[in-house]
C-alpha positions in Angstrom: 7.1 123.4 23.4 8.4 123.6 19.8 9.5 120.4 18.4 13.0 121.7 17.3 13.7 122.7 21.0 12.8 119.1 22.1 15.0 117.6 19.3 17.9 119.8 20.3 17.4 118.9 24.0 17.6 115.2 23.1 20.8 115.7 21.1 22.3 117.7 23.9 21.4 115.2 26.6 22.9 112.4 24.5 26.2 114.0 24.8 26.0 113.8 28.6 24.9 110.2 29.2 26.0 110.1 32.9 24.1 113.2 33.8 21.1 112.1 31.7 21.0 108.6 33.3 21.3 110.1 36.8 18.5 112.6 36.2 16.2 110.1 34.5 16.8 107.5 37.2 16.1 109.9 40.0 12.9 111.1 38.3 11.8 107.5 37.7 12.2 106.6 41.4 10.1 109.5 42.5 7.4 109.2 39.9 7.4 105.4 40.0 6.9 105.4 43.8 4.2 108.1 43.5 2.3 106.3 40.8 2.4 103.0 42.8 1.0 104.6 46.0 -1.5 106.7 44.1 -2.9 103.5 42.5 -3.6 102.3 46.1 -5.0 105.6 47.1 -7.2 105.8 44.0 -8.6 102.3 44.3 -9.2 102.4 48.1 -9.9 106.0 49.0 -10.9 107.9 45.9 -12.8 105.5 43.6 -16.6 105.5 44.3 -18.2 102.3 45.4 -19.7 100.3 42.5 -23.3 100.9 43.6 -26.1 103.2 42.5 -25.6 106.7 44.0 -22.8 105.5 46.3 -22.3 108.9 47.9 -25.8 108.7 49.4 -25.3 105.1 50.8 -25.0 104.8 54.6 -24.5 101.7 56.8 -26.2 101.4 60.2 -24.4 100.0 63.3 -25.8 99.0 66.6 -23.8 100.2 69.6 -24.5 98.9 73.1 -22.7 101.7 74.9 -23.3 100.5 78.4 -21.5 97.3 77.5 -18.8 98.9 75.4 -19.9 96.9 72.3 -19.8 98.9 69.1 -20.5 98.3 65.4 -22.7 95.3 66.0 -25.3 93.9 63.7 -29.1 94.3 64.2 -31.9 92.0 65.2 -34.8 91.6 62.7 -37.0 93.5 65.1 -34.8 96.5 65.7 -34.0 96.7 62.0 -37.7 96.6 61.0 -38.6 99.3 63.6 -36.0 101.7 62.4 -36.7 101.0 58.7 -40.4 101.7 59.2 -39.8 104.8 61.3 -37.3 106.6 59.2 -38.9 106.8 55.7 -38.7 110.6 55.9 -34.9 110.6 55.4 -34.2 107.4 53.5 -35.3 106.4 50.0 -35.0 102.8 51.0 -33.3 100.6 53.5 -32.2 97.0 53.1 -30.1 94.5 55.1 -27.8 91.5 54.6 -26.4 88.7 56.6 -23.8 86.1 55.3 -22.8 82.7 56.5 -20.8 79.8 55.3 -22.3 76.3 54.7 -21.3 73.0 53.2 -23.4 71.5 50.3 -22.9 68.7 47.8 -20.9 69.9 44.8 -21.5 68.9 41.2 -19.6 65.7 41.8 -21.4 65.0 45.1 -18.3 65.9 47.2 -18.8 68.4 50.0 -18.3 72.0 48.9 -18.1 75.2 51.0 -20.4 77.9 49.8 -21.1 81.5 51.0 -24.7 82.3 51.5 -26.2 85.7 51.9 -29.6 86.3 53.6 -31.0 89.6 52.3 -34.2 91.7 52.4 -36.2 91.5 49.2 -35.3 95.0 48.2 -31.6 94.6 48.5 -30.6 94.4 44.8 -32.8 97.3 43.9 -31.2 99.4 46.6 -27.7 98.5 45.5 -28.4 98.8 41.8 -27.4 95.2 41.1 -29.1 94.0 37.8 -30.5 90.5 37.3 -28.9 88.7 34.3 -32.0 86.5 33.8 -34.9 85.2 35.8 -36.4 87.6 38.3 -35.6 89.7 41.3 -37.0 89.1 44.7 -40.5 90.4 45.4 -42.1 91.4 48.7 -44.0 88.1 48.9 -40.6 86.2 49.0 -39.8 87.8 52.4 -43.1 87.1 54.2 -42.7 85.1 57.4 -44.1 81.6 57.1 -46.1 79.7 59.7 -44.5 77.1 61.8 -45.6 73.5 61.9 -47.6 72.2 64.8 -44.5 71.4 66.8 -43.5 75.1 66.4 -39.9 74.1 65.8 -39.7 73.8 62.0 -41.3 75.5 59.0 -44.7 74.3 57.8 -44.0 71.7 55.1 -47.0 73.1 53.1 -45.4 76.6 53.0 -43.8 77.7 49.8 -40.0 77.1 49.7 -37.6 80.0 50.3 -36.3 81.5 47.1 -32.7 82.2 46.0 -30.8 84.1 43.4 -27.4 82.8 42.2 -24.3 84.9 41.8 -23.1 84.8 38.2 -19.8 83.2 39.2 -21.5 80.4 41.1 -24.0 79.8 38.3 -21.1 79.3 35.9 -19.0 77.2 38.3 -21.7 74.9 39.8 -24.3 74.8 36.9 -22.1 75.4 33.9 -24.1 78.5 32.9 -27.2 76.4 32.2 -30.2 78.7 31.7 -32.5 75.8 32.7 -31.4 76.3 36.3 -34.5 78.4 37.1 -37.0 76.5 39.2 -34.4 74.0 40.5 -33.9 73.5 44.2 -30.5 74.1 45.8 -29.4 71.0 47.7 -28.9 71.2 51.5 -30.6 73.1 54.3 -34.1 74.4 53.4 -33.5 73.7 49.7 -34.4 77.1 48.3 -35.8 77.5 44.8 -33.7 79.3 42.2 -35.6 82.2 40.7 -32.8 84.2 39.1 -29.1 84.8 38.3 -27.3 88.1 39.1 -25.2 89.9 36.6 -21.4 89.7 37.2 -19.6 91.9 39.6 -21.7 92.5 42.7 -19.5 92.5 45.9 -20.4 93.3 49.5 -17.9 96.0 50.7 -17.8 96.0 54.4 -14.8 96.3 56.7 -13.3 93.0 57.8 -14.6 93.4 61.4 -18.2 93.2 60.1 -17.7 89.5 59.2 -19.5 89.9 55.9 -18.6 87.7 53.0 -17.4 89.8 50.0 -18.7 87.5 47.2 -21.6 85.3 48.3 -22.4 82.3 46.0 -26.1 82.7 46.3 -28.6 85.0 47.9 -31.8 83.9 49.8 -34.7 86.2 50.6 -34.9 86.9 54.3 -38.3 86.0 55.7 -38.3 88.6 58.4 -40.2 87.6 61.5 -41.2 90.1 64.2 -40.8 88.5 67.6 -39.9 90.8 70.5 -38.4 87.8 72.3 -35.7 87.7 69.7 -34.5 91.4 69.9 -31.2 90.1 71.3 -30.5 87.8 68.4 -28.3 89.9 66.0 -27.1 89.3 62.5 -28.4 91.9 60.0 -26.2 94.6 58.5 -28.4 97.4 57.3 -27.7 99.7 54.4 -29.8 102.7 53.5 -29.8 105.4 50.8 -30.4 109.0 51.9 -33.0 111.0 50.1 -31.5 113.8 47.9 -30.7 116.8 50.0 -30.9 115.0 53.3 -27.8 115.3 55.4 -26.3 112.6 57.5 -26.9 114.6 60.6 -30.6 114.9 59.8 -30.9 111.2 59.2 -29.1 110.4 62.4 -31.5 112.6 64.3 -34.5 110.8 63.0 -32.9 107.3 63.5 -32.1 108.3 67.1 -35.7 109.3 67.7 -36.7 105.7 66.7 -34.0 104.2 68.8 -35.2 106.3 71.8 -38.7 104.8 71.4 -37.2 101.3 71.3 -35.3 102.0 74.5 -38.5 103.2 76.1 -40.5 100.2 75.1 -37.9 97.5 75.9 -36.0 98.1 79.2 -33.3 95.7 78.3 -32.4 97.9 75.4 -32.1 100.8 77.8 -29.8 99.0 80.2 -27.6 97.8 77.4 -27.3 101.4 76.0 -28.8 100.6 72.6 -28.0 103.2 69.9 -28.2 103.1 66.2 -25.3 104.9 64.4 -25.1 105.9 60.8 -21.8 106.1 58.8 -21.2 106.8 55.1 -20.6 103.4 53.5 -17.4 104.4 51.8 -16.0 106.0 54.9 -16.6 103.0 57.1 -15.1 100.7 54.6 -11.7 102.5 54.6 -11.7 103.9 58.1 -9.2 101.2 59.4 -6.7 101.7 56.5 -7.1 105.4 55.9 -4.3 106.5 58.3 -1.8 104.1 56.8 -2.6 105.1 53.2 -2.4 108.8 54.0 0.9 108.3 55.8 2.3 106.4 52.8 1.0 109.2 50.5 2.7 111.8 52.5 5.9 109.7 52.5 5.9 109.3 48.8 5.3 113.0 48.3 8.3 113.8 50.4 10.3 111.3 48.3 9.1 113.0 45.1 10.1 116.4 46.4 13.6 115.1 47.3 13.9 113.7 43.8 12.9 117.0 42.3 15.3 118.9 44.4 18.2 116.6 43.4 17.4 117.0 39.7 17.1 120.7 40.1 20.5 120.8 41.6 21.9 118.7 38.8 20.3 121.0 36.2 21.6 124.0 38.0 25.2 122.7 37.9 24.7 121.7 34.3 23.5 125.2 33.5 26.7 126.6 35.1 28.8 124.1 33.1 27.1 125.4 29.9 27.3 129.1 30.8 30.0 129.7 28.3 28.0 128.0 25.6 24.8 129.8 26.5 26.7 133.2 26.6 28.1 132.6 23.1 24.7 131.8 21.8 23.3 134.9 23.4 26.1 137.0 22.0 25.3 135.6 18.5 21.7 136.8 18.8 19.7 134.2 20.7 17.2 136.0 23.0 16.8 135.2 26.7 13.4 133.6 26.2 14.9 131.3 23.6 17.6 130.1 26.0 15.0 129.7 28.8 12.9 127.7 26.5 15.8 125.4 25.8 16.4 124.9 29.5 12.7 124.0 29.9 13.0 121.6 26.9 15.8 119.7 28.7 13.6 119.4 31.8 10.6 118.1 29.8 12.7 115.5 27.9 14.2 114.2 31.1 10.8 114.1 32.8 9.2 112.3 29.9 11.9 109.6 30.0 11.7 109.4 33.7 7.9 109.2 33.7 8.0 106.3 31.2 10.5 104.5 33.3 8.6 105.3 36.5 5.4 103.8 35.1 7.3 100.6 34.4 8.7 100.6 37.9 5.2 101.3 39.3 3.8 98.3 37.4 6.4 96.0 39.1 5.9 97.7 42.5 2.1 97.2 42.3 2.5 93.5 41.8 4.7 93.4 45.0 2.2 95.6 46.9 -0.6 93.2 46.2 1.6 90.3 47.5 2.4 92.0 50.8 -0.8 94.0 51.4 -2.7 93.2 54.6 -6.0 91.3 54.5 -7.9 94.4 55.7 -7.0 96.5 52.7 -10.3 96.8 50.8 -10.6 96.6 47.0 -7.2 95.0 46.7 -8.1 93.5 43.3 -8.8 97.0 41.9 -5.3 98.3 42.5 -3.6 98.8 39.2 -2.6 101.2 36.5 -5.7 102.5 34.8 -6.6 105.8 33.0 -7.0 107.7 36.3 -3.5 106.6 37.4 -1.9 107.4 34.0 -3.6 110.8 34.1 -2.2 111.4 37.6 1.3 110.3 36.4 1.1 112.7 33.4 0.0 115.6 35.6 2.7 114.9 38.2 5.3 114.6 35.5 4.3 118.0 34.1 4.4 119.5 37.5 7.8 118.0 38.2 9.2 119.3 34.9 8.0 122.8 35.6 9.2 122.6 39.3 12.8 121.7 38.6 13.0 123.1 35.1 12.3 126.6 36.2 15.4 126.7 38.4 18.1 126.6 35.6 15.7 128.5 33.4 15.6 131.4 35.8 19.3 131.2 36.2 19.7 131.4 32.4 17.2 134.3 32.3 19.2 136.4 34.7 22.6 135.6 33.0 24.5 138.5 31.6 26.4 137.1 28.6 29.2 139.8 28.6 29.9 139.2 32.3 30.2 135.5 31.7 32.4 135.9 28.7 34.7 138.4 30.6 34.8 136.0 33.5 37.0 133.7 31.3 35.9 130.6 33.1 36.3 131.8 36.7 32.9 130.4 37.7 31.3 133.8 37.9 27.8 132.4 37.4 28.0 129.6 39.8 28.1 131.7 42.9 24.6 133.1 42.1 23.0 129.7 42.7 25.0 128.8 45.9 22.3 129.9 48.3 19.6 128.1 46.4 21.6 124.9 46.3 22.3 125.1 50.0 18.6 125.8 50.7 17.6 122.8 48.5 20.0 120.5 50.5 18.5 121.8 53.8 15.0 121.0 52.5 16.1 117.6 51.3 17.6 116.8 54.7 14.4 117.9 56.5 12.1 115.9 54.3 14.4 112.8 54.6 14.6 113.1 58.3 10.8 113.0 58.7 10.7 109.8 56.6 13.5 108.3 58.7 11.5 109.1 61.9 8.3 107.6 60.4 10.2 104.4 59.5 11.8 104.3 62.9 8.5 104.6 64.7 7.0 101.8 62.6 10.0 99.7 63.2 9.7 100.2 67.0 6.0 99.3 66.7 6.8 96.1 64.8 9.3 95.1 67.5 6.7 95.7 70.1 4.2 93.5 68.2 6.9 90.8 68.3 7.2 91.1 72.0 3.5 91.0 72.8 2.4 87.8 74.6 -0.8 86.8 72.9 -1.7 84.5 75.8 -0.9 81.3 73.8 2.1 79.8 72.1 1.5 79.8 68.3 4.6 77.7 67.5 4.0 74.2 66.5 0.2 74.7 66.1 -1.8 73.6 63.0 -5.3 75.0 62.8 -8.2 74.2 60.5 -12.0 74.4 60.3 -14.4 71.5 59.9 -17.7 72.2 58.1 -20.6 70.0 57.1 -20.8 66.3 58.2 -23.8 64.1 58.6 -26.7 65.9 60.3 -27.9 64.5 63.6 -28.8 65.2 67.2 -26.2 66.9 69.5 -25.2 63.5 71.1 -24.4 62.0 67.7 -22.4 65.1 66.7 -20.5 64.9 70.0 -19.6 61.3 69.3 -18.3 62.3 65.8 -16.2 65.0 67.4 -14.7 62.6 69.9 -13.9 60.1 67.1 -12.2 62.9 65.1 -10.2 63.9 68.1 -9.0 60.3 68.6 -8.1 59.9 65.0 -6.1 63.1 64.9 -4.3 62.3 68.1 -3.2 59.0 66.6 -1.3 60.7 63.8 2.4 60.3 64.4 3.9 63.5 65.8 0.6 64.9 67.2 0.9 65.8 70.8 -2.4 67.4 71.6 -5.7 68.1 69.8 -8.6 70.5 70.7 -11.3 72.6 69.1 -13.1 75.9 69.7 -15.4 78.4 68.2 -14.3 81.0 67.4 -10.5 80.8 67.3 -7.9 83.4 68.3 -7.0 85.8 65.5 -9.2 84.0 63.1 -12.2 86.4 63.4 -15.9 85.7 64.2 -15.9 86.8 67.8 -19.1 88.1 69.3 -20.2 89.2 72.8 -22.7 88.1 75.4 -23.7 89.8 78.6 -22.5 88.8 82.0 -23.1 90.1 85.5 -22.8 89.4 89.2 -25.7 89.2 91.6 -26.1 93.0 91.6 -27.2 92.8 88.0 -30.4 91.0 89.1 -31.6 94.2 90.6 -30.0 96.6 88.1 -29.8 95.5 84.4 -27.3 98.3 83.7 -24.7 96.3 85.7 -24.5 93.7 82.9 -21.3 94.0 80.9 -20.1 92.5 77.6 -17.7 89.6 77.2 -16.1 87.8 74.3 -16.9 84.2 74.6 -15.7 80.9 73.1 -16.9 77.3 72.9 -14.0 75.0 73.7 -13.4 71.3 73.9 -11.5 69.9 76.9 -7.8 70.3 76.4 -8.1 73.7 74.7 -5.9 75.6 77.2 -3.3 72.8 77.3 -3.1 72.6 73.6 -2.7 76.4 73.1 -0.4 76.5 76.2 -2.5 79.3 77.8 -1.5 79.6 81.4 -3.8 78.4 84.2 -3.8 81.0 87.0 -6.3 79.5 89.4 -8.6 76.5 89.7 -8.8 74.1 86.8 -9.9 73.8 83.2 -12.5 71.6 81.5 -12.2 67.8 81.6 -14.3 65.4 79.6 -16.8 65.0 82.4 -17.6 68.8 82.1 -18.5 68.4 78.4 -22.2 68.0 79.2 -25.1 70.3 78.8 -26.2 69.8 82.4 -23.0 71.2 83.9 -23.2 75.0 84.1 -19.4 75.6 84.4 -17.3 78.2 82.9 -13.6 79.3 82.7 -12.9 83.0 82.7 -9.8 85.0 82.0 -7.9 87.2 84.5 -9.5 90.4 83.2 -13.1 89.2 83.9 -12.1 87.6 87.2 -10.6 91.0 88.4 -13.7 92.9 87.3 -16.2 90.5 88.9 -14.4 89.7 92.1 -11.6 92.2 92.8 -9.1 91.3 95.4 -10.5 87.8 95.9 -10.4 84.5 94.1 -13.1 84.0 91.4 -12.9 80.2 91.6 -16.1 78.7 92.9 -18.0 82.0 92.5 -21.1 82.3 90.3 -21.9 84.8 87.6 -24.9 85.4 85.3 -24.5 84.8 81.5 -27.0 84.7 78.6 -26.2 82.1 75.9 -28.8 79.4 75.9 -31.9 81.1 77.4 -33.7 84.4 76.9 -32.8 85.4 80.5 -29.4 85.1 82.1 -28.6 81.9 84.0 -26.2 81.2 86.8 -22.9 79.5 86.0 -20.0 78.5 88.2 -16.4 79.6 87.6 -14.0 76.6 87.9 -10.8 78.3 86.6 -9.0 81.5 85.7 -6.6 81.6 82.7 -4.3 84.2 81.2 -5.9 86.7 78.9 -5.7 86.0 75.2 -5.4 88.5 72.4 -8.1 87.1 70.2 -9.0 89.9 67.7 -5.8 91.9 67.4 -2.3 91.7 68.7 -2.2 95.5 69.0 -5.4 95.7 71.0 -5.7 93.7 74.3 -9.5 93.5 73.8 -12.2 92.9 76.3 -12.6 90.2 79.0 -13.1 86.6 77.9 -15.3 83.7 79.0 -15.2 80.0 78.0 -17.9 77.3 78.0 -17.5 73.7 77.2 -18.6 72.3 73.8 -21.4 70.3 75.4 -22.8 73.4 77.2 -24.2 74.7 73.8 -24.8 71.3 72.3 -21.8 71.5 70.0 -20.3 74.2 67.8 -16.5 73.9 68.3 -15.5 73.5 64.7 -12.1 75.4 64.7 -9.6 72.7 65.4 -6.0 73.0 66.6 -3.2 70.4 66.8 0.1 70.8 68.6 2.6 68.9 66.6 6.3 68.2 66.5 8.0 69.3 63.3 6.5 71.5 60.6 2.8 72.0 61.1 2.2 72.5 57.3 3.3 69.0 56.6 0.4 67.4 58.5 -2.3 68.6 56.0 -2.8 65.3 54.1 -2.9 63.2 57.3 -5.5 65.5 58.8 -7.8 65.2 55.7 -7.4 61.4 55.7 -8.2 61.1 59.4 -11.3 63.3 59.1 -12.6 61.5 56.0 -12.3 58.1 57.8 -14.8 59.4 60.4 -17.2 61.1 58.0 -16.4 61.9 54.3 -19.1 64.6 54.4 -16.9 66.8 56.6 -15.0 69.5 54.7 -11.6 70.6 56.0 -11.0 74.3 55.3 -8.6 77.1 56.3 -5.8 74.6 57.0 -2.8 76.7 58.1 -0.2 77.0 60.9 -1.1 79.3 63.8 2.0 81.3 62.9 0.2 82.3 59.7 -2.6 83.9 61.7 -0.1 85.7 63.8 1.7 87.0 60.7 -1.7 88.1 59.3 -2.3 90.0 62.5 1.0 91.8 62.0 0.5 92.4 58.3 -0.8 95.9 58.5 2.1 97.2 60.5 4.6 95.2 58.4 3.1 96.6 55.2 3.4 100.2 56.3 6.8 99.7 57.8 8.1 98.0 54.6 7.0 100.8 52.3 8.0 103.7 54.6 11.4 102.1 55.2 11.9 101.7 51.4 10.9 105.3 50.8 13.2 106.5 53.7 16.1 104.5 52.3 15.6 105.9 48.8 15.3 109.4 50.3 18.5 108.9 52.4 20.4 107.7 49.3 19.1 110.7 47.2 20.0 113.2 50.0 23.5 111.7 50.4 24.0 112.0 46.6 22.6 115.5 46.7 24.9 116.6 49.6 27.9 115.0 47.8 27.0 116.9 44.6 26.7 120.2 46.4 30.0 119.8 48.2 31.8 118.6 45.1 30.5 121.7 43.3 31.6 123.9 46.2 35.1 122.5 46.0 35.2 123.2 42.3 33.9 126.7 42.8 36.3 127.5 45.7 39.3 125.9 44.1 41.2 129.2 43.9 40.3 130.1 47.5 41.4 126.7 48.8 44.6 127.0 46.9 45.3 130.4 48.5 44.5 129.0 52.0 46.9 126.1 51.4 49.6 128.4 50.0 49.3 130.5 53.2 49.8 127.5 55.4 46.5 125.7 55.8 47.0 122.0 56.4 45.1 119.3 54.5 43.3 118.4 57.7 42.1 121.9 58.1 40.7 121.9 54.5 39.1 118.5 55.3 37.4 119.9 58.4 36.3 123.0 56.4 34.5 121.0 53.7 33.1 118.4 56.1 32.0 121.2 58.4 30.2 122.8 55.6 28.3 119.6 54.9 27.5 119.0 58.6 26.3 122.6 58.8 23.8 122.1 56.0 22.7 118.8 57.6 22.3 120.4 61.0 20.1 123.1 59.6 18.0 120.5 57.8 17.8 118.3 60.9 16.6 121.3 62.9 13.8 121.9 60.4 13.1 118.2 60.2 12.9 117.8 63.9 10.2 120.5 64.2 8.3 119.0 61.2 8.5 115.5 62.6 7.1 116.5 66.0 4.0 117.8 64.2 3.6 115.3 61.4 4.1 112.1 63.3 1.1 112.9 65.5 -1.0 111.6 62.6 0.6 108.2 63.0 -0.8 107.7 66.5 -3.4 105.1 65.5 -0.8 103.1 63.6 1.7 102.8 66.4 1.9 100.0 69.0 3.6 100.5 72.3 5.5 103.7 71.2 4.6 107.3 71.2 4.9 109.6 68.1 7.5 111.6 70.0 9.6 108.6 71.1 13.0 110.1 72.2 14.9 106.9 71.4 13.7 106.9 67.8 14.4 110.6 67.3 17.9 110.3 68.8 18.7 107.2 66.8 17.6 108.8 63.5 19.7 111.9 64.2 22.7 109.7 64.7 21.9 107.7 61.5 21.6 110.9 59.5 24.8 112.4 60.8 26.6 109.2 59.7 25.0 109.7 56.2 26.1 113.4 56.2 29.7 112.6 57.2 29.9 109.9 54.6 28.6 112.2 51.9 30.9 115.0 52.8 34.0 112.8 53.1 34.8 112.2 49.4 34.6 115.9 48.2 36.5 116.8 51.4 39.3 114.4 50.6 39.5 115.8 47.1 39.8 119.3 48.5 42.4 118.3 51.0 44.5 116.7 48.3 44.6 119.8 46.0 48.0 121.0 44.9 48.1 124.8 45.7 50.1 125.7 42.6 47.8 123.7 40.3 44.7 125.1 42.0 45.8 128.7 41.5 46.9 128.1 38.0 43.7 126.3 36.9 41.3 128.5 38.7 
């Protein structure tokens, strides 16, 4: 584009500030929204994982299909068998497991750390460099002999070895290079042999319960004990050999899994399968539908913005027809005039793109604030070179898209016809059909957005109505980690003291503890069965289980349906008592009371043991509000020798104000305890709704912006029609047409365009909303109420947009209209 054309375009646009600001603002909205959403799409869906050859990395999940348990971690034994039996398709395979622990910090106070247990080849597989020191070697992962009592490692065995993360090395040790050879306090006291380079993160979906940034890494001393095949924890990662397809790798892995099932009958009855998934795909699987829906929504908004600007430029071209005709008559060629039209479009787009990037920068900050916790790589969302390149490309496409419309109109213009028309709008009629078609398309696109936002709004309302099986109001939750080590009886005494101190805080009504805790994550399954499972292992089923202290159900206000709940006398390892939810009770003993009946469970022993059901409670939604989840079983804290470390207090007043009192009460019992994750239960509920709220908010914003742009576009078209048909309207009124008839004529024209757009939008919405199925809760993609409501909403928008130009038309003076036309 020649510089003098761009310079002339700037001078011309400066003479029409209202038009220029309207066009630039419309473009900025479209490009800004597109840039913001693309920054999310780029960071989450498009950017490769920061590992060596990430496109060949796969993760392996264990599925127990007979028990409806999927995406589970592996035992050491099953992992080792598959690793050793699948070398033909994998370059290498490693595994990781993460936990949280409490250790003394630099000042001696308890500090929560994140520990990763990894196979010795883990860093080499992932391509994570060691900053200094050394990497793990195979000898670091050799199983060590047990002491004579066979319950603890041999004190003569070499210590486990650890590698620090760079961030933890700087935070805890001040970046001291003399850290090598030191022992990490707490637990088995591993020896530090190296420090990682900055930047390594573990990228697993939230449901995998893998810490993203471990503080230090310990070499896993894999043992091989068939008795422990049902003890799970490892998350395997493998790299495919070049040229090996996922299907081929899955075939070989399945052959190894088949042999495991043949050799170990329990694996057969559980339905053990090993499933491979591309690492990147599994990371984004949960959020992909929402991001694609938002991408589609913002594309619709951008197209609506383009259509609006195209209409503005077309009307502007008509206004300038006389000027352009004079220039043509003075010797300017058609391509010269077309080039000038395109220059206007490019200048407007460049200004709009710059403003759009500024809007996107602001929007991205807000997106990070409201994004759900399951959105991976949240920190990577931002404006980088890829995003700027996308913005530049889309700005160029936008300029060409709406710039060609007036340029084509100018190319077809006959200067002599325009000059002979003497201002009678001869050229405007040629674009009437195009402008009408643009409005119809805008209405259709906007209607699809309105339907999407309506469906998400209905889903959000349904989430609000769902009974989670407990009352989150007035609950304060927190986790206790650490504390003085000791036998189970001593730990039980400390827990009792903590409970008493917490109950003594003014305003505290009830106190309890459990592990895990509803909506806080960490749930796992055990198997349960009735007497028929003794003869047929395939009859065992999976159940989510919790360790709870007496008073748990009263504190959470979970309804007791039959029998009773735990009392203090039940909190003893010798009492084999359980409470079950209504789902398990109905499965185990249909059409009869479950209270007093026995079932088999496997928690404490290699083989299932009999336990007695003492009560049946309402079902709780513990992993997701949208998904009811599987059946649930509860054991008393003493049944497992302790473990209930997720505490809950029902209080009067604001739960958030009790934090200092809780910390003081716990420290009075044992200052080595660390209080973490202190938050009201309402916060966990809001987090469970965050995904739906995030998508609803953005689609609703896009739909509102689209409706505003469509309303403006419809108003602009009708206002232009009134100007074009001024003479006709004057004749109609001179022949007796009443103002109300003229009003109906113009409003009818607007409603006709809207009806055509709604018809197209309805058909498109029926098809496109099917892709939202996994995002909706309690509502179908073709929900009649949502469609009917949005039709009514848009008709109101159409009538409002048509009313002002219709009133102007109805108020015309016939004599003036005929004289000025």
